[in-house]
SERO-712111 format. One record per residue (C-alpha): residue number from 1; residue in three letters; x, y negated, z. Coordinates in steps of 0.05 Angstrom, whole numbers, plus 5000, padded with zeros to 4 digits. Layout:
<sites>
+-----+------+------+------+------+
!  nr ! rest !   px !   py !   pz !
+-----+------+------+------+------+
! NUM !  ALA !    X !    Y !    Z !
...
+-----+------+------+------+------+
</sites>
This chain:
<sites>
+-----+------+------+------+------+
!  nr ! rest !   px !   py !   pz !
+-----+------+------+------+------+
!   1 !  MET ! 5003 ! 5003 ! 4998 !
!   2 !  SER ! 5028 ! 4927 ! 4985 !
!   3 !  ALA ! 5023 ! 4868 ! 5021 !
!   4 !  ALA ! 4966 ! 4857 ! 4975 !
!   5 !  PHE ! 4923 ! 4914 ! 5001 !
!   6 !  ARG ! 4847 ! 4891 ! 5025 !
!   7 !  PHE ! 4843 ! 4871 ! 5098 !
!   8 !  VAL ! 4778 ! 4864 ! 5130 !
!   9 !  ASP ! 4805 ! 4826 ! 5206 !
!  10 !  PRO ! 4748 ! 4849 ! 5259 !
!  11 !  HIS ! 4776 ! 4815 ! 5316 !
!  12 !  VAL ! 4800 ! 4740 ! 5295 !
!  13 !  HIS ! 4794 ! 4679 ! 5360 !
!  14 !  LEU ! 4778 ! 4611 ! 5328 !
!  15 !  TRP ! 4772 ! 4546 ! 5370 !
!  16 !  ASP ! 4757 ! 4476 ! 5365 !
!  17 !  LEU ! 4786 ! 4440 ! 5432 !
!  18 !  THR ! 4743 ! 4363 ! 5406 !
!  19 !  THR ! 4681 ! 4411 ! 5435 !
!  20 !  GLY ! 4709 ! 4417 ! 5506 !
!  21 !  TRP ! 4688 ! 4486 ! 5505 !
!  22 !  TYR ! 4760 ! 4516 ! 5514 !
!  23 !  PRO ! 4782 ! 4489 ! 5582 !
!  24 !  LEU ! 4831 ! 4550 ! 5589 !
!  25 !  LEU ! 4860 ! 4525 ! 5530 !
!  26 !  ASP ! 4864 ! 4452 ! 5543 !
!  27 !  PRO ! 4929 ! 4433 ! 5583 !
!  28 !  GLN ! 4893 ! 4377 ! 5609 !
!  29 !  THR ! 4845 ! 4423 ! 5651 !
!  30 !  ASP ! 4888 ! 4494 ! 5662 !
!  31 !  ALA ! 4952 ! 4500 ! 5704 !
!  32 !  ALA ! 5021 ! 4498 ! 5675 !
!  33 !  GLY ! 5045 ! 4573 ! 5669 !
!  34 !  GLN ! 4983 ! 4613 ! 5674 !
!  35 !  ASP ! 4979 ! 4675 ! 5636 !
!  36 !  HIS ! 4910 ! 4692 ! 5636 !
!  37 !  GLY ! 4927 ! 4760 ! 5636 !
!  38 !  VAL ! 4952 ! 4765 ! 5568 !
!  39 !  GLY ! 5017 ! 4733 ! 5567 !
!  40 !  PRO ! 5054 ! 4670 ! 5555 !
!  41 !  PHE ! 4993 ! 4626 ! 5543 !
!  42 !  GLY ! 5021 ! 4555 ! 5536 !
!  43 !  LYS ! 5034 ! 4574 ! 5461 !
!  44 !  LEU ! 4960 ! 4577 ! 5447 !
!  45 !  GLN ! 4950 ! 4513 ! 5490 !
!  46 !  GLY ! 4931 ! 4440 ! 5463 !
!  47 !  ASN ! 4918 ! 4455 ! 5386 !
!  48 !  ASP ! 4859 ! 4477 ! 5349 !
!  49 !  PHE ! 4855 ! 4545 ! 5315 !
!  50 !  LEU ! 4815 ! 4547 ! 5253 !
!  51 !  LEU ! 4803 ! 4584 ! 5193 !
!  52 !  PRO ! 4864 ! 4539 ! 5157 !
!  53 !  ASP ! 4910 ! 4556 ! 5214 !
!  54 !  TYR ! 4893 ! 4632 ! 5211 !
!  55 !  PHE ! 4904 ! 4631 ! 5135 !
!  56 !  LYS ! 4971 ! 4596 ! 5144 !
!  57 !  HIS ! 4987 ! 4654 ! 5186 !
!  58 !  SER ! 4953 ! 4711 ! 5147 !
!  59 !  SER ! 4973 ! 4682 ! 5077 !
!  60 !  GLY ! 5007 ! 4741 ! 5030 !
!  61 !  TYR ! 4952 ! 4789 ! 5053 !
!  62 !  GLU ! 4879 ! 4791 ! 5025 !
!  63 !  VAL ! 4832 ! 4781 ! 5088 !
!  64 !  SER ! 4766 ! 4789 ! 5057 !
!  65 !  LYS ! 4726 ! 4785 ! 5113 !
!  66 !  MET ! 4730 ! 4780 ! 5183 !
!  67 !  VAL ! 4694 ! 4785 ! 5252 !
!  68 !  HIS ! 4697 ! 4729 ! 5303 !
!  69 !  VAL ! 4698 ! 4752 ! 5376 !
!  70 !  THR ! 4678 ! 4698 ! 5424 !
!  71 !  ALA ! 4734 ! 4658 ! 5452 !
!  72 !  ALA ! 4690 ! 4601 ! 5484 !
!  73 !  GLN ! 4698 ! 4588 ! 5559 !
!  74 !  ALA ! 4646 ! 4531 ! 5573 !
!  75 !  PRO ! 4599 ! 4516 ! 5516 !
!  76 !  PRO ! 4531 ! 4482 ! 5533 !
!  77 !  THR ! 4500 ! 4554 ! 5522 !
!  78 !  TRP ! 4534 ! 4624 ! 5494 !
!  79 !  PRO ! 4489 ! 4610 ! 5430 !
!  80 !  ASP ! 4515 ! 4545 ! 5413 !
!  81 !  GLU ! 4588 ! 4585 ! 5400 !
!  82 !  THR ! 4545 ! 4625 ! 5358 !
!  83 !  ARG ! 4518 ! 4566 ! 5320 !
!  84 !  PHE ! 4577 ! 4537 ! 5305 !
!  85 !  LEU ! 4613 ! 4599 ! 5278 !
!  86 !  GLN ! 4551 ! 4604 ! 5234 !
!  87 !  GLU ! 4557 ! 4539 ! 5208 !
!  88 !  LEU ! 4629 ! 4550 ! 5195 !
!  89 !  PHE ! 4610 ! 4614 ! 5146 !
!  90 !  ASP ! 4554 ! 4570 ! 5113 !
!  91 !  ARG ! 4611 ! 4515 ! 5095 !
!  92 !  GLU ! 4677 ! 4561 ! 5088 !
!  93 !  GLY ! 4656 ! 4629 ! 5082 !
!  94 !  TYR ! 4687 ! 4661 ! 5136 !
!  95 !  PRO ! 4673 ! 4693 ! 5194 !
!  96 !  ASN ! 4622 ! 4742 ! 5169 !
!  97 !  GLY ! 4611 ! 4768 ! 5230 !
!  98 !  ILE ! 4603 ! 4742 ! 5301 !
!  99 !  ILE ! 4611 ! 4773 ! 5370 !
! 100 !  GLY ! 4583 ! 4729 ! 5413 !
! 101 !  TRP ! 4572 ! 4720 ! 5496 !
! 102 !  THR ! 4520 ! 4727 ! 5543 !
! 103 !  ASP ! 4530 ! 4730 ! 5613 !
! 104 !  PHE ! 4493 ! 4799 ! 5642 !
! 105 !  ASP ! 4496 ! 4769 ! 5717 !
! 106 !  ARG ! 4430 ! 4740 ! 5705 !
! 107 !  PRO ! 4350 ! 4772 ! 5701 !
! 108 !  LEU ! 4337 ! 4810 ! 5637 !
! 109 !  GLU ! 4283 ! 4760 ! 5618 !
! 110 !  GLU ! 4336 ! 4705 ! 5613 !
! 111 !  VAL ! 4387 ! 4766 ! 5586 !
! 112 !  ASP ! 4338 ! 4780 ! 5528 !
! 113 !  ALA ! 4318 ! 4710 ! 5511 !
! 114 !  GLU ! 4382 ! 4694 ! 5498 !
! 115 !  LEU ! 4408 ! 4749 ! 5458 !
! 116 !  ALA ! 4341 ! 4727 ! 5412 !
! 117 !  ALA ! 4377 ! 4652 ! 5415 !
! 118 !  HIS ! 4438 ! 4684 ! 5383 !
! 119 !  ALA ! 4398 ! 4733 ! 5340 !
! 120 !  GLU ! 4370 ! 4669 ! 5303 !
! 121 !  TYR ! 4442 ! 4665 ! 5261 !
! 122 !  ALA ! 4450 ! 4711 ! 5206 !
! 123 !  ASN ! 4521 ! 4740 ! 5219 !
! 124 !  PHE ! 4512 ! 4751 ! 5292 !
! 125 !  ARG ! 4522 ! 4821 ! 5305 !
! 126 !  GLY ! 4532 ! 4837 ! 5383 !
! 127 !  ILE ! 4565 ! 4819 ! 5452 !
! 128 !  ARG ! 4624 ! 4815 ! 5482 !
! 129 !  HIS ! 4626 ! 4812 ! 5557 !
! 130 !  GLN ! 4693 ! 4778 ! 5569 !
! 131 !  THR ! 4698 ! 4816 ! 5637 !
! 132 !  VAL ! 4701 ! 4892 ! 5657 !
! 133 !  VAL ! 4623 ! 4900 ! 5672 !
! 134 !  ASP ! 4603 ! 4955 ! 5719 !
! 135 !  TYR ! 4580 ! 5012 ! 5676 !
! 136 !  THR ! 4547 ! 5042 ! 5723 !
! 137 !  ASN ! 4505 ! 4989 ! 5745 !
! 138 !  GLU ! 4434 ! 4998 ! 5729 !
! 139 !  HIS ! 4422 ! 4930 ! 5708 !
! 140 !  ILE ! 4475 ! 4932 ! 5663 !
! 141 !  LEU ! 4453 ! 4990 ! 5635 !
! 142 !  ASP ! 4383 ! 4948 ! 5628 !
! 143 !  CYS ! 4427 ! 4902 ! 5588 !
! 144 !  PHE ! 4451 ! 4955 ! 5542 !
! 145 !  ALA ! 4378 ! 4976 ! 5534 !
! 146 !  LEU ! 4352 ! 4906 ! 5512 !
! 147 !  MET ! 4418 ! 4907 ! 5459 !
! 148 !  GLN ! 4396 ! 4973 ! 5440 !
! 149 !  ARG ! 4331 ! 4958 ! 5419 !
! 150 !  ARG ! 4355 ! 4895 ! 5378 !
! 151 !  GLY ! 4408 ! 4938 ! 5343 !
! 152 !  LEU ! 4464 ! 4900 ! 5366 !
! 153 !  VAL ! 4539 ! 4920 ! 5375 !
! 154 !  TYR ! 4573 ! 4917 ! 5445 !
! 155 !  ASP ! 4644 ! 4906 ! 5433 !
! 156 !  THR ! 4667 ! 4942 ! 5503 !
! 157 !  VAL ! 4720 ! 4918 ! 5547 !
! 158 !  ALA ! 4752 ! 4973 ! 5596 !
! 159 !  HIS ! 4816 ! 5001 ! 5616 !
! 160 !  GLU ! 4841 ! 5069 ! 5631 !
! 161 !  ASP ! 4808 ! 5062 ! 5698 !
! 162 !  SER ! 4740 ! 5047 ! 5673 !
! 163 !  LEU ! 4741 ! 5087 ! 5604 !
! 164 !  PRO ! 4705 ! 5142 ! 5628 !
! 165 !  ALA ! 4644 ! 5099 ! 5664 !
! 166 !  ALA ! 4645 ! 5061 ! 5603 !
! 167 !  ALA ! 4638 ! 5129 ! 5554 !
! 168 !  ALA ! 4574 ! 5154 ! 5601 !
! 169 !  ALA ! 4545 ! 5087 ! 5586 !
! 170 !  ALA ! 4557 ! 5099 ! 5509 !
! 171 !  LYS ! 4532 ! 5171 ! 5519 !
! 172 !  ARG ! 4469 ! 5143 ! 5542 !
! 173 !  PHE ! 4451 ! 5091 ! 5490 !
! 174 !  PRO ! 4464 ! 5136 ! 5427 !
! 175 !  GLU ! 4430 ! 5091 ! 5384 !
! 176 !  MET ! 4476 ! 5030 ! 5391 !
! 177 !  SER ! 4547 ! 5018 ! 5374 !
! 178 !  PHE ! 4604 ! 5010 ! 5432 !
! 179 !  VAL ! 4671 ! 4995 ! 5396 !
! 180 !  LEU ! 4728 ! 4994 ! 5446 !
! 181 !  GLU ! 4769 ! 4925 ! 5438 !
! 182 !  HIS ! 4843 ! 4923 ! 5442 !
! 183 !  THR ! 4859 ! 5007 ! 5439 !
! 184 !  GLY ! 4825 ! 5010 ! 5505 !
! 185 !  TRP ! 4866 ! 4957 ! 5537 !
! 186 !  PRO ! 4911 ! 5003 ! 5577 !
! 187 !  SER ! 4931 ! 4954 ! 5638 !
! 188 !  ALA ! 5011 ! 4972 ! 5633 !
! 189 !  GLY ! 5058 ! 5015 ! 5596 !
! 190 !  GLY ! 5084 ! 5080 ! 5623 !
! 191 !  THR ! 5076 ! 5147 ! 5632 !
! 192 !  GLU ! 5029 ! 5156 ! 5687 !
! 193 !  ILE ! 4978 ! 5093 ! 5651 !
! 194 !  PHE ! 4992 ! 5129 ! 5587 !
! 195 !  GLU ! 4969 ! 5198 ! 5608 !
! 196 !  GLN ! 4900 ! 5167 ! 5641 !
! 197 !  TRP ! 4891 ! 5112 ! 5575 !
! 198 !  ARG ! 4896 ! 5173 ! 5539 !
! 199 !  ALA ! 4841 ! 5219 ! 5581 !
! 200 !  GLY ! 4795 ! 5159 ! 5583 !
! 201 !  ILE ! 4791 ! 5142 ! 5504 !
! 202 !  ALA ! 4792 ! 5222 ! 5494 !
! 203 !  GLU ! 4719 ! 5212 ! 5537 !
! 204 !  PHE ! 4698 ! 5155 ! 5501 !
! 205 !  ALA ! 4709 ! 5182 ! 5430 !
! 206 !  ALA ! 4666 ! 5241 ! 5450 !
! 207 !  ALA ! 4602 ! 5200 ! 5438 !
! 208 !  PRO ! 4598 ! 5203 ! 5359 !
! 209 !  ASN ! 4573 ! 5130 ! 5365 !
! 210 !  THR ! 4638 ! 5089 ! 5394 !
! 211 !  ALA ! 4704 ! 5068 ! 5353 !
! 212 !  VAL ! 4757 ! 5034 ! 5371 !
! 213 !  LYS ! 4797 ! 4969 ! 5349 !
! 214 !  ILE ! 4870 ! 4977 ! 5344 !
! 215 !  SER ! 4899 ! 4925 ! 5364 !
! 216 !  GLY ! 4924 ! 4878 ! 5427 !
! 217 !  LEU ! 4976 ! 4924 ! 5451 !
! 218 !  GLY ! 5028 ! 4869 ! 5456 !
! 219 !  ILE ! 4996 ! 4847 ! 5517 !
! 220 !  PRO ! 5006 ! 4911 ! 5559 !
! 221 !  LEU ! 5072 ! 4927 ! 5526 !
! 222 !  ARG ! 5097 ! 4854 ! 5525 !
! 223 !  GLY ! 5121 ! 4864 ! 5443 !
! 224 !  TYR ! 5104 ! 4903 ! 5384 !
! 225 !  ASP ! 5166 ! 4950 ! 5375 !
! 226 !  PRO ! 5142 ! 4996 ! 5330 !
! 227 !  ASP ! 5176 ! 5056 ! 5371 !
! 228 !  GLU ! 5139 ! 5031 ! 5432 !
! 229 !  LEU ! 5075 ! 5029 ! 5395 !
! 230 !  ARG ! 5076 ! 5093 ! 5356 !
! 231 !  PRO ! 5042 ! 5137 ! 5416 !
! 232 !  TRP ! 4991 ! 5095 ! 5434 !
! 233 !  VAL ! 4976 ! 5085 ! 5355 !
! 234 !  ASP ! 4981 ! 5163 ! 5344 !
! 235 !  ALA ! 4937 ! 5184 ! 5399 !
! 236 !  THR ! 4885 ! 5129 ! 5384 !
! 237 !  ILE ! 4876 ! 5159 ! 5311 !
! 238 !  GLU ! 4886 ! 5230 ! 5335 !
! 239 !  THR ! 4832 ! 5221 ! 5384 !
! 240 !  PHE ! 4779 ! 5178 ! 5346 !
! 241 !  GLY ! 4795 ! 5204 ! 5276 !
! 242 !  PRO ! 4809 ! 5153 ! 5213 !
! 243 !  ASP ! 4730 ! 5138 ! 5200 !
! 244 !  ARG ! 4726 ! 5110 ! 5274 !
! 245 !  CYS ! 4787 ! 5067 ! 5272 !
! 246 !  MET ! 4798 ! 4996 ! 5262 !
! 247 !  PHE ! 4855 ! 4953 ! 5260 !
! 248 !  ALA ! 4857 ! 4880 ! 5277 !
! 249 !  SER ! 4899 ! 4825 ! 5282 !
! 250 !  ASN ! 4876 ! 4793 ! 5351 !
! 251 !  PHE ! 4900 ! 4729 ! 5314 !
! 252 !  PRO ! 4923 ! 4679 ! 5347 !
! 253 !  VAL ! 4931 ! 4724 ! 5415 !
! 254 !  ASP ! 4982 ! 4769 ! 5391 !
! 255 !  TRP ! 5020 ! 4708 ! 5363 !
! 256 !  LEU ! 5047 ! 4715 ! 5431 !
! 257 !  PHE ! 5081 ! 4763 ! 5417 !
! 258 !  THR ! 5096 ! 4775 ! 5342 !
! 259 !  GLU ! 5082 ! 4747 ! 5273 !
! 260 !  TYR ! 5023 ! 4755 ! 5232 !
! 261 !  SER ! 5061 ! 4794 ! 5173 !
! 262 !  SER ! 5112 ! 4827 ! 5229 !
! 263 !  LEU ! 5046 ! 4857 ! 5260 !
! 264 !  ILE ! 5009 ! 4874 ! 5200 !
! 265 !  ASP ! 5070 ! 4906 ! 5166 !
! 266 !  THR ! 5079 ! 4949 ! 5238 !
! 267 !  TYR ! 5008 ! 4974 ! 5232 !
! 268 !  LEU ! 5032 ! 4997 ! 5158 !
! 269 !  GLY ! 5087 ! 5028 ! 5171 !
! 270 !  LEU ! 5057 ! 5068 ! 5236 !
! 271 !  THR ! 5001 ! 5095 ! 5183 !
! 272 !  ALA ! 5045 ! 5109 ! 5125 !
! 273 !  SER ! 5026 ! 5191 ! 5136 !
! 274 !  TYR ! 4957 ! 5171 ! 5124 !
! 275 !  SER ! 4922 ! 5177 ! 5051 !
! 276 !  ASP ! 4902 ! 5112 ! 5015 !
! 277 !  ASP ! 4831 ! 5124 ! 5032 !
! 278 !  GLU ! 4845 ! 5136 ! 5103 !
! 279 !  ARG ! 4883 ! 5067 ! 5106 !
! 280 !  GLN ! 4828 ! 5025 ! 5076 !
! 281 !  ALA ! 4780 ! 5052 ! 5111 !
! 282 !  MET ! 4825 ! 5037 ! 5184 !
! 283 !  PHE ! 4835 ! 4967 ! 5156 !
! 284 !  ALA ! 4775 ! 4952 ! 5115 !
! 285 !  SER ! 4716 ! 4992 ! 5103 !
! 286 !  ASN ! 4710 ! 5020 ! 5177 !
! 287 !  ALA ! 4705 ! 4944 ! 5194 !
! 288 !  GLU ! 4650 ! 4929 ! 5148 !
! 289 !  ARG ! 4605 ! 5002 ! 5166 !
! 290 !  TRP ! 4609 ! 4983 ! 5244 !
! 291 !  TYR ! 4602 ! 4910 ! 5238 !
! 292 !  GLY ! 4556 ! 4909 ! 5184 !
! 293 !  VAL ! 4592 ! 4857 ! 5144 !
+-----+------+------+------+------+
</sites>
């Protein structure tokens, strides 16, 4: 596959600081030196990151579609971010899918009303709760039931210790797609965590309504050395199969650890043993199918 291969990027973050919705990205409102659990966050602060910025990083690659995952921290309402992104698509043709945020820590009728408000925008596809929810909590499960009735995707945030509970929730709602973010988001590297994580993703993958985005490994591994990535990427693809894996840039967050071209070329190198059809699935068509873009 050449650098001109088609890529559908299923995990992108954009922001416009003039809105005031991103206090963690504003050096005037966020304390210096905070990493917010992802790395040297100061590199991201103080500047907008919009479509021209993304495409500057991704130049040389054919990014035909993208899915935006919620980045706002303090919009007037969560559907306001979805509106902003839909208007961006209407003007510029991206993002093709939108994963928003609805706070589940509210009465069910409020959650459902907010899901309805998100759904007024054509590219809305589902929800990411930006913290790890308690997947055993009946109120959270009732929120998932609302999402399943609306045909939405749940972008699943879980770590090695919460993957079994997330797997049980996915099995309880077989008509809803659960897409695991950031390769199951291991909390660190190392053999002990790797083994716990590998057992957890196996439980999660046992539900046929689940998929995974291979992304974000720079956060726990603090870099993108191919030799360090290989066991995690190999185990993920072996567990889910090429038809349920999607490579994603997680830009600009993964820019904390590598350049876009190095990231994509590393992923291409790690998948060199797969057929062209399998690689096109993992880099493009799976994201189209799971997110309906």
